[in-house]
N, C-alpha and C positions, 0 to 999 in steps of 0.2 A: 504494500500500500504506500503510495506516495504521500508527501506531506509538505507543509511549510514549517520551517524551523527558524525561530528567532535565536540567534547565537550571540550571547553576550561575550564581549572580548575583554571585560574587566578594565582595570585602571592602568594608566601608564602608556603602554604601547602593545605591540603584538605579543610580547612575552607575558602579558597579563591574562592571556587565554588559559582556561583550565584544560586539562587533558580531555575531558568530555567535550568541550567546545571544539578543540582541535580535531577530534575524531569525527564529530558531527559535520564540521565544515568540509573535511576531506571526502565525506560520503555523499555530499549533495551533487545533483546533476548540474545545477546552476547556482552560482554564488554571487550575491550582491553585498553591498556595504552602504550604509547611510551615515552621513556625517553632519547632519544639520541639528541633531539634538546634542551631540558632543563631538569633540575632536578625536579622530583616530590617527594612528601613525599613517604615513603615506601608504596607499594601497599596494604599492610595489613591494613593501616589506611583508605584507600579508601574503602576497602572491609567491614570494620566495619561500616563506615558511610553509605554505600549504602546497606549493608546487602546482598551482592552477590559477587561471584568470579570475579576477574579482571585478565585477561591474559596479560602478558608482550609481547610487540612487539619489535623485533630487527630492526635495520636499514634496513636490507635486506628485511624484511617483507613488508616495505612500498615502497622501491625503486625498488626491483627486483621481488617481489612476490605480488605486490599490486593487480594484477588481481584476486588473490584468495579472497581478501577482497571484491572486487567489486562483484564478482560472489556470494559470501555469502550474500551480501546485497540485491541481487535480490530476495531472498526468506526469509530473516530474517532481523529484525531490528538490525543493527550492530552499536555499538558506540565505538569511539576511544577517550580516555582521553588524552588531550594534555596540558602541562603546559603553563601558560601565555595565549596568544590568539592563537588559532589554525592556523590562517593565517599569523602569523609572520614568518613562515618557508615556502619556496616555495614548499617543498615536499608535503605539505598538499594541496596546491593549485593544484598541478599536480594530486593528487588523486581525487579531485573534477572534474577535466577535464576528467579523465578516466571514472568516473561515468556518466557524460553527454554523452560521446561517446558510452557508453554501454547501454544507456537508463535506467540507474538505478538512482532513486531519491537520492538526497543528500542535506544536510543542515548543517549549522554551528551555534553553540551556542557560541557566543563571550564572551570574558572575559578580565580582566585587563591584561596589558602587560608592559614589561620593556620599550617599545617604547613610552609609555605615562608616566610611573612612573618616568622617568628621569626628567620630568618637576618639580618634587619636589625639584630639585636643584635650581629652580628659572630661568631656561633657557627657552626661548620661543620655543615651539615645531615647530613654523613656520620657525625657523631659522636653522633647522637641515639639513645637507646634507646627502649623502649616508652613510648608516650604514655599519660597517665592523666587521669582526670576527677575533680574534687572535687565530690561531690553536696552539695546543701544539706541539712543535718541537719533532721530533723523529730522530734517527740516519739516516742520508741521506735524511732527510725531514725537511727543514728549510724555509718554504714559508715566503715571506715578501712583496708580491705584494700589500697587503692592505695599505702599507705605502703611496703609491702614491695617493690612494684615500683620505687618511687623509690630505695629503699635498694639494690636489686639493680643498677639502672643506675649509681648513684653508685660502688658497689664496683668496677664494670667500667670506671670512668672516663668514662661516657657522660652526656651532657646529658639532662634530662628535660623535655619539654613538658607543662605541667600546665594542662589546660583547666578552666574553672570552670562550674558549673551556670548555666543561663540567668538572666541578671540579677544574678548574684552579684557582690558588691563585693569589693575587695581586703581591706577590714576583715573581712567575713564569712569569707573564705577564711583570713585570718591567724588569726582566732579558732579555727577548726576545726583548722588545721594545727599551731598551737602547743599546743593541747589534746592532740592525738595525740602530739606530741613529749614532752610532760610525762608522759603515761601510759606511754609506751614508753621513757622516759629516753633519748631520742635527741637528736641535735644537727644533723640535716640542715637544718632550717629556722631554725637560729640564725645561719646564714651568709647572705651576700647572695644575692639572687635577682634575676632579670630580670622586669620587669612590662611587658607590651605592652597598652596600652589603646586601644580604638577603632581597631584595625588597619585601614589602608587609607583612613581618613577624613582630612579636613583637620585634625581635632583629635587625630590620633594622638600618643601619647606613649610613649616607651620609657625606662625608668629602671632603675638597678641599685643596690639598697640592701637593707637588712634588712627583713623583713616588719614588724617593729615600727615602723620609720620609714615604710614605705610605707602602712601602715594608717591613718596620720593624715592622709594627703593626700586632699583633696576633689576634685582635678582628674582622678582616675583612674576615670572612670565606665565601666560595662559597655558593650560586651562586653570582657572582660579575660582575658588568658592569662598564666600565670607560667612561668618556666623556671628550674630549678635546674641551674646549670652543673656539668659533670663535670670531668675533668682538662683544664686549659686549656693551649694552646700560647701562645707569646709573642705572636702576633698577636691571638688571642682575648682575652688578658688586657689588652693595650694598648687594644683596641677597647672592652671593657667599662669600662675606667677612664675613657674619654671620656664615658660615660653618667652 
């Protein structure tokens, strides 16, 4: 029986793949990779590792043309490489639902994710509220609705994982967040935050400082995630102080 397989590649680069993910990718008739939800290593590196071609998927292929992938999986084993864990993005969950409705088999090969890697900052994963994403501002497009979610989490004493748009730097994020703070007369991002840069790679960095200080550092290259801590217990505070 053929199927569609979402293959999580984990954190860092192609070496973040689990053995199960590697074997699943090798067994597929057709192998794709999507890079709009998170950065992957260059596809050539996956092709060398797997010994087979990997076709790039655009966002439109998964959101507007996903029926084509589902139809293909009805007669071939189709694999889609996804950075981190495949189910961290709702787009991929929607693809699973499409398969179920079409009677096409589907499965997920899970992998490491930023949703758990942030625990390396010493913050309890049980105390995280809703995750938000900071989109890159464009002319005429300056969304700030996520700020209310961060404020709600903070009021409840919960930590907030803040994902950044693809390729966004700490400096870019700081510029946007502090501009929102000024407009709303808030103080959430005047306090210290956690920054996790290049999670899972040999160049991973975790720091705890103010956005103003972190924005000036040139060693915090994407992919980057931020975390605004909520109410800290003694252990969490002690751990953060070591950063």
